[in-house]
C-alpha positions, -999 to +999 in steps of 0.1 A: -418-060+637-428-054+591-455-041+589-464-025+633-471+009+637-432+024+652-437+052+682-412+084+676-405+095+711-404+131+702-437+129+685-472+120+694-476+108+663-475+071+647-455+057+619-467+035+596-438+007+584-451+001+550-426-035+545-442-067+540-437-094+561-426-127+537-422-155+557-455-165+565-458-167+524-423-189+523-444-207+552-471-213+532-459-223+500-434-248+519-464-272+530-483-266+495-449-281+485-456-309+504-487-317+501-483-319+465-447-337+471-468-361+489-494-362+463-479-370+436-472-404+432-508-414+449-526-402+418-502-424+393-522-450+369-509-488+385-527-517+364-504-544+376-495-567+338-464-584+335-451-564+305-419-584+291-391-562+272-393-571+232-356-574+243-351-594+266-346-634+267-374-646+267-393-663+299-400-701+300-433-712+295-455-732+317-465-768+302-493-762+289-498-717+285-531-705+282-537-689+252-562-660+253-567-647+213-583-612+210-596-614+173-602-587+146-638-591+149-633-588+187-644-623+190-624-637+223-609-672+214-591-693+246-565-718+225-580-722+198-616-725+208-642-695+204-661-688+234-686-659+242-675-631+261-706-637+290-687-674+292-654-665+296-653-671+332-669-700+340-642-714+303-612-701+320-623-706+357-629-750+345-597-747+316-578-742+351-589-763+375-604-727+392-567-716+399-570-683+401-528-675+401-530-689+366-507-671+343-532-660+313-512-650+281-529-621+266-529-616+224-546-592+202-547-590+166-530-557+159-562-536+147-577-544+175-585-513+197-571-499+227-603-497+244-616-534+232-585-545+250-591-533+275-626-544+282-607-579+278-587-571+304-611-557+326-629-587+322-599-610+332-601-587+363-637-593+371-640-630+370-604-630+396-575-639+370-548-612+375-516-625+359-520-610+331-487-612+302-492-601+273-478-615+237-462-599+211-437-604+186-399-604+191-377-582+176-343-576+175-326-543+182-315-522+144-279-524+148-266-490+142-253-481+101-217-486+096-198-456+092-182-449+060-144-447+064-121-438+038-151-417+022-141-380+012 
């Protein structure tokens, strides 16, 4: 028994045992490990956005796509019409006939800061439009430079 008191039969004095019992410490560490393993996935942030890879084949477009553009001066345009941020929800409802499952193709100018883009996405989410696709320029992945053969 670690940490206990030993009784010597020939002696009336009790001797102390100076060993440390590490079994409770290991049990506590395993419980903490399990708690962190369960809690870690819950701490991640999920934003439901369909982001196509830049080198993937383009997805098929709907016949009448709904483009929402955030310009450099932070004004908003739906299609070719500039609208105010306050009328965004009602204008989208009118344009989609109230269908909240319509995919909104969101594009933003390169000079627009991340906060303004997130504010617009939060505004779309608040009005019920959850299917958002970010639009970017498609690019071809760079090819590796050919190796110079025969050069010494």
